[in-house]
N, C-alpha and C positions, 0 to 999 in steps of 0.2 A: 504493500500500500504506500501511497505517497505521504510523506511526512508533512506536518503542518507547521509552518514557521510562526514564531511568536512575534515577529516584526511585520509591519504592514508592507505591502508591495511598494517598491521604490519606483518613482517616476523615471522615464527615460532620461539619460544624462543630458541630452540636448534641451529637452523641455525644462528640466530642473535648472540648467544654466540660464536659460532665457528668463525664467521666473525670478531668479536672484538678480539678474540685470535690472529687471523692472523694479525690484525692491530697492536696489541701490539708487536708481533714478528717482524714485518716490522720496527716499530719504534725503537726497541732495536737494530736490525741489522744496521739500518742507523745511530743510535747514536754511536755505536761502531766504525763504519767506520769513522765518522767525528772526534771522539776523537783521533783515531789513526793518521788521517791526520794532526790534529792540534798539538798534543803533540809529536808524533814520527817523522813525516815528516816535522814539523814546517810550516804547511800550515795555513795561516791566515784565521780566521773565515769569513772574507769578501769574500774570494774566493769561499766559499761554500754557498753563498747566495741562489743559486737555490734550492738545496735540503732543506735548512732551510725554504724556502717559503712554502713548503708542510709539513715539520715536525711540525711547530708550530700549524697550525689549526688541523692537524691530531692528535697531542697530546691532544689538547683541546677537540676534539671529543671523544677520547678514555677515557679521564678522566671523562667526563660528561655522558658517556655511551649512547649517542644519546638521552638523555632525555630533552635537551635544544634545542628548535627548531632553534633559530638563530645561535647557534654554528654549528649545523648540516648543515644548509644552507650556512654557511660561507665557507665551504670546496668546494662548487660548483665553487666559483670564481677562485681560483688558478688553478684548473684542467682545467676549461674552457679557461682561459687566456693562459695556457700552450699550449693547442691545437691550438688556434687561432693565437698566437704569432708565433708558428712554421710554420703554413700555410702562414702567411703574409711574413715571412722571405724567404721561398722558392719561393714565387711569386714575390720577388723583391720589396716589398712595403717599406722596411726599407733601401733600397739602394742596389747598385750592389755588387757583390762578392769582398771582400777585404775591404769593409767599416768596420770601428771599430764597434764591437758588432754584426755584421752580420755573421751568420754561413754559409749560402749558397748564398743568393742574387739572385739566379735564379733556375729554375727547373732542369736544366742540372746538376748543382752541387749537388742538392738534390738527383737526380737519382744515381750519383756517390757515395754519402754517403749511400744510400739505398743498393747499391751493396756491400759496405764494411760491413755494419751491417748484411746483409743476405748473407754472403760469401758462405754459404753452399747450396744456391739455384742456379738453372741454370740461367745463365746471361740473357737468353731470357725472363725470368719471371720478371726481375727487373723493367722495365718501367711500366708494368701493376700494379705491387705491389706498386710502388711509387704513381701512380694515385689513386689507391684504398685507400691507407693510407691517402692521402690528402682529399679525399671525406669524409671518415669516421671522420677524425679529425675536418673537417669543420662542419659537421652535429652535431657531439657530442659536439663540443665547443659551438655552438650557442644554442643547446638544453639545456645544463647545465647552460649556462649563463642566459637564459630566463626562465628556469625551466619548460621544456616541457617533459612530460613522464619521470620524474626524475628517478624513480626506474629502468625502462628499459634502459634508456640512461646511467645511472651510471654503470649498470652491463655490458653493451656493452663496455663502456669506460674501465672498469677494464680488460676485456678480451683483448682488443686492447693493453693496456699498458703492460699486462703480456706477451703477445706475443713479443712485442717490447723489453722488458727487457730481456727475454729469448734469443732472437736473438742476442742482444748485448753481453750477457754472452758467448754464444756459439762461437761468432766471436772474442772473446778476448777483448771486451770493458768493462769498468766498468759502470754498471748501477747505482751504488751508487752515481756517480758524478752528476747524474740528479734525483736521488730518484725515479726511475721508478717503482720499486716494491712497494715502499711506496705509490706512487700515485695510483697504481693499488689496493692496500689494502684499501686506503681511498675511492676510487670510489666504490669498492665493499661494503664497510660499508654504503655509502650513499644510496645504494639500499635497505637497511634494516631499515632505520630510516626516520623520517619525516623531510625532508629538503626542504619543499615547501614554506618557507617564501619568500615573494616577487617573486612569480613565476606565470607563466601562469597556471600551474596545480591548484594553490590555487584559482585563479580567476574563472576558469572553475568549480571547485568544489563548490565555493560559489554561482555561478549562478545556478548550478544544485540544490543546496539545497534550494535556494530561489524559484525556479520554483516548486520544490516539495511541498513547504509549501502552494502554491496557489491551489494545487489539494486536492480534498476531501479525508480525511482519511490519509493524508501524514504527 
Protein backbone atom coordinates (compact mmCIF):
# COMPACT_ATOMS: atom_id res chain seq x y z
CA UNK A 1 0.00 0.00 0.00
CA UNK A 2 1.01 3.59 -0.54
CA UNK A 3 2.27 5.37 2.56
CA UNK A 4 0.62 8.54 3.73
CA UNK A 5 2.84 11.56 4.33
CA UNK A 6 2.37 13.74 7.38
CA UNK A 7 3.25 16.87 5.34
CA UNK A 8 0.97 18.56 2.83
CA UNK A 9 1.71 18.27 -0.86
CA UNK A 10 4.21 20.87 -1.98
CA UNK A 11 3.46 23.31 -4.76
CA UNK A 12 5.59 23.06 -7.92
CA UNK A 13 8.90 24.87 -7.54
CA UNK A 14 8.15 27.38 -10.31
CA UNK A 15 4.74 28.26 -8.86
CA UNK A 16 6.17 28.59 -5.37
CA UNK A 17 8.96 30.84 -6.62
CA UNK A 18 6.44 33.06 -8.42
CA UNK A 19 4.28 33.35 -5.28
CA UNK A 20 7.27 34.42 -3.18
CA UNK A 21 8.20 37.01 -5.80
CA UNK A 22 4.68 38.43 -5.49
CA UNK A 23 5.04 38.45 -1.70
CA UNK A 24 8.32 40.38 -1.91
CA UNK A 25 6.76 42.90 -4.31
CA UNK A 26 3.79 43.39 -1.99
CA UNK A 27 6.15 43.87 0.95
CA UNK A 28 8.22 46.41 -0.99
CA UNK A 29 5.15 48.39 -2.07
CA UNK A 30 3.75 48.40 1.47
CA UNK A 31 7.13 49.48 2.89
CA UNK A 32 7.39 52.38 0.43
CA UNK A 33 3.89 53.55 1.32
CA UNK A 34 4.59 53.41 5.07
CA UNK A 35 7.90 55.25 4.68
CA UNK A 36 6.22 58.00 2.67
CA UNK A 37 3.43 58.24 5.22
CA UNK A 38 5.92 58.58 8.06
CA UNK A 39 8.66 60.76 6.63
CA UNK A 40 6.74 62.82 4.07
CA UNK A 41 3.32 63.14 5.67
CA UNK A 42 4.60 62.92 9.26
CA UNK A 43 2.28 60.04 10.08
CA UNK A 44 3.32 58.33 13.33
CA UNK A 45 4.22 54.66 13.14
CA UNK A 46 1.57 53.88 15.73
CA UNK A 47 -1.19 54.97 13.37
CA UNK A 48 -0.03 52.32 10.89
CA UNK A 49 -0.23 49.44 13.33
CA UNK A 50 -2.78 47.57 11.19
CA UNK A 51 -0.61 47.04 8.08
CA UNK A 52 2.43 46.52 10.33
CA UNK A 53 0.58 43.59 11.91
CA UNK A 54 0.73 41.78 8.58
CA UNK A 55 4.04 43.19 7.35
CA UNK A 56 6.08 41.65 10.20
CA UNK A 57 5.03 37.98 9.83
CA UNK A 58 4.92 38.31 6.03
CA UNK A 59 8.51 39.57 6.01
CA UNK A 60 9.59 36.72 8.28
CA UNK A 61 7.89 34.22 5.98
CA UNK A 62 9.57 35.76 2.93
CA UNK A 63 13.00 35.71 4.59
CA UNK A 64 12.69 32.05 5.60
CA UNK A 65 11.26 31.03 2.23
CA UNK A 66 8.59 28.89 3.87
CA UNK A 67 11.19 26.46 5.17
CA UNK A 68 10.35 27.04 8.86
CA UNK A 69 7.02 25.47 9.73
CA UNK A 70 6.17 27.60 12.75
CA UNK A 71 6.94 30.81 10.84
CA UNK A 72 4.60 29.76 8.03
CA UNK A 73 1.88 28.81 10.50
CA UNK A 74 2.25 32.12 12.34
CA UNK A 75 0.84 34.08 9.39
CA UNK A 76 -2.45 32.17 9.67
CA UNK A 77 -3.27 34.00 12.90
CA UNK A 78 -3.30 37.68 11.78
CA UNK A 79 -5.22 36.87 8.60
CA UNK A 80 -7.79 34.82 10.52
CA UNK A 81 -8.14 37.48 13.22
CA UNK A 82 -8.56 40.20 10.57
CA UNK A 83 -11.49 38.30 9.05
CA UNK A 84 -13.17 37.45 12.35
CA UNK A 85 -12.57 40.91 13.85
CA UNK A 86 -14.25 42.55 10.86
CA UNK A 87 -17.23 40.19 11.09
CA UNK A 88 -17.61 40.78 14.84
CA UNK A 89 -17.53 44.55 14.24
CA UNK A 90 -20.32 44.53 11.64
CA UNK A 91 -22.44 42.28 13.85
CA UNK A 92 -22.21 44.80 16.70
CA UNK A 93 -20.22 42.57 19.04
CA UNK A 94 -17.79 45.40 19.88
CA UNK A 95 -20.50 47.96 20.56
CA UNK A 96 -22.86 50.16 18.54
CA UNK A 97 -21.87 52.52 15.77
CA UNK A 98 -19.94 55.49 17.14
CA UNK A 99 -18.16 53.52 19.85
CA UNK A 100 -14.39 54.27 19.83
CA UNK A 101 -12.56 51.67 17.77
CA UNK A 102 -15.74 50.43 16.08
CA UNK A 103 -15.92 50.83 12.32
CA UNK A 104 -19.54 49.85 11.68
CA UNK A 105 -21.29 48.60 14.80
CA UNK A 106 -24.17 47.07 12.88
CA UNK A 107 -24.85 45.44 9.55
CA UNK A 108 -26.64 48.46 8.09
CA UNK A 109 -23.50 50.57 8.35
CA UNK A 110 -21.47 47.73 6.86
CA UNK A 111 -23.83 47.60 3.86
CA UNK A 112 -23.33 51.34 3.41
CA UNK A 113 -19.54 50.81 3.51
CA UNK A 114 -19.84 47.95 1.01
CA UNK A 115 -21.69 50.31 -1.33
CA UNK A 116 -18.86 52.86 -1.06
CA UNK A 117 -16.12 50.31 -1.70
CA UNK A 118 -18.05 48.77 -4.60
CA UNK A 119 -19.36 52.03 -6.05
CA UNK A 120 -19.02 50.61 -9.58
CA UNK A 121 -21.61 47.88 -8.91
CA UNK A 122 -25.43 48.22 -9.12
CA UNK A 123 -26.93 49.25 -5.79
CA UNK A 124 -29.31 46.28 -5.89
CA UNK A 125 -26.35 43.89 -5.65
CA UNK A 126 -24.80 45.48 -2.55
CA UNK A 127 -26.84 43.79 0.25
CA UNK A 128 -26.24 40.32 -1.23
CA UNK A 129 -22.56 41.12 -1.67
CA UNK A 130 -22.30 42.23 1.98
CA UNK A 131 -23.91 38.98 3.15
CA UNK A 132 -21.71 36.85 0.87
CA UNK A 133 -18.55 38.63 2.06
CA UNK A 134 -19.55 38.09 5.68
CA UNK A 135 -20.16 34.38 5.14
CA UNK A 136 -16.82 33.95 3.35
CA UNK A 137 -14.86 35.92 5.96
CA UNK A 138 -16.43 33.91 8.78
CA UNK A 139 -15.69 30.55 7.13
CA UNK A 140 -12.17 31.50 6.06
CA UNK A 141 -11.39 33.07 9.42
CA UNK A 142 -12.28 30.01 11.45
CA UNK A 143 -10.71 27.64 8.90
CA UNK A 144 -7.38 29.49 9.02
CA UNK A 145 -7.50 29.83 12.79
CA UNK A 146 -8.14 26.12 13.31
CA UNK A 147 -6.05 25.01 10.34
CA UNK A 148 -8.72 23.28 8.26
CA UNK A 149 -7.86 22.60 4.60
CA UNK A 150 -5.17 25.27 4.88
CA UNK A 151 -3.98 25.31 1.28
CA UNK A 152 -7.47 25.60 -0.19
CA UNK A 153 -8.63 28.11 2.43
CA UNK A 154 -5.51 30.23 2.02
CA UNK A 155 -5.96 30.43 -1.75
CA UNK A 156 -9.65 31.32 -1.39
CA UNK A 157 -8.73 33.96 1.21
CA UNK A 158 -6.14 35.43 -1.17
CA UNK A 159 -8.75 35.69 -3.93
CA UNK A 160 -11.25 37.38 -1.59
CA UNK A 161 -8.64 39.85 -0.32
CA UNK A 162 -7.43 40.62 -3.85
CA UNK A 163 -10.98 41.39 -4.97
CA UNK A 164 -11.52 43.59 -1.90
CA UNK A 165 -8.26 45.49 -2.44
CA UNK A 166 -9.02 45.99 -6.13
CA UNK A 167 -12.54 47.24 -5.36
CA UNK A 168 -11.08 49.71 -2.86
CA UNK A 169 -8.57 50.97 -5.43
CA UNK A 170 -11.19 51.38 -8.18
CA UNK A 171 -13.46 53.29 -5.79
CA UNK A 172 -10.67 55.66 -4.72
CA UNK A 173 -9.76 54.18 -1.35
CA UNK A 174 -6.23 53.33 -0.24
CA UNK A 175 -5.80 49.61 0.25
CA UNK A 176 -2.33 50.32 1.70
CA UNK A 177 -3.90 51.68 4.90
CA UNK A 178 -5.08 48.14 5.61
CA UNK A 179 -2.37 46.20 3.78
CA UNK A 180 -4.99 44.33 1.77
CA UNK A 181 -2.76 43.32 -1.14
CA UNK A 182 -0.05 42.34 1.31
CA UNK A 183 -2.54 40.14 3.16
CA UNK A 184 -3.61 38.63 -0.17
CA UNK A 185 0.01 37.89 -1.11
CA UNK A 186 0.66 36.40 2.33
CA UNK A 187 -2.42 34.20 2.13
CA UNK A 188 -1.45 33.05 -1.36
CA UNK A 189 2.01 32.15 -0.07
CA UNK A 190 0.44 30.11 2.74
CA UNK A 191 -1.16 27.89 0.12
CA UNK A 192 2.31 26.82 -1.13
CA UNK A 193 4.07 26.06 2.18
CA UNK A 194 3.58 23.82 5.19
CA UNK A 195 1.60 25.99 7.63
CA UNK A 196 -0.01 23.05 9.42
CA UNK A 197 1.56 23.50 12.86
CA UNK A 198 -1.15 23.35 15.57
CA UNK A 199 -3.89 22.63 13.08
CA UNK A 200 -6.77 20.29 12.41
CA UNK A 201 -5.01 19.30 9.20
CA UNK A 202 -1.96 18.11 11.17
CA UNK A 203 -4.12 16.07 13.56
CA UNK A 204 -6.03 14.41 10.72
CA UNK A 205 -2.81 13.69 8.85
CA UNK A 206 -1.25 12.17 11.99
CA UNK A 207 -4.30 9.97 12.55
CA UNK A 208 -4.29 8.82 8.93
CA UNK A 209 -0.62 7.97 9.16
CA UNK A 210 -1.17 6.06 12.40
CA UNK A 211 -4.03 4.07 10.88
CA UNK A 212 -1.92 3.36 7.82
CA UNK A 213 0.84 1.85 9.99
CA UNK A 214 -1.61 -0.68 11.41
CA UNK A 215 -2.42 -2.00 7.94
CA UNK A 216 -0.31 -4.72 6.34
CA UNK A 217 2.34 -3.42 3.97
CA UNK A 218 1.70 0.20 4.84
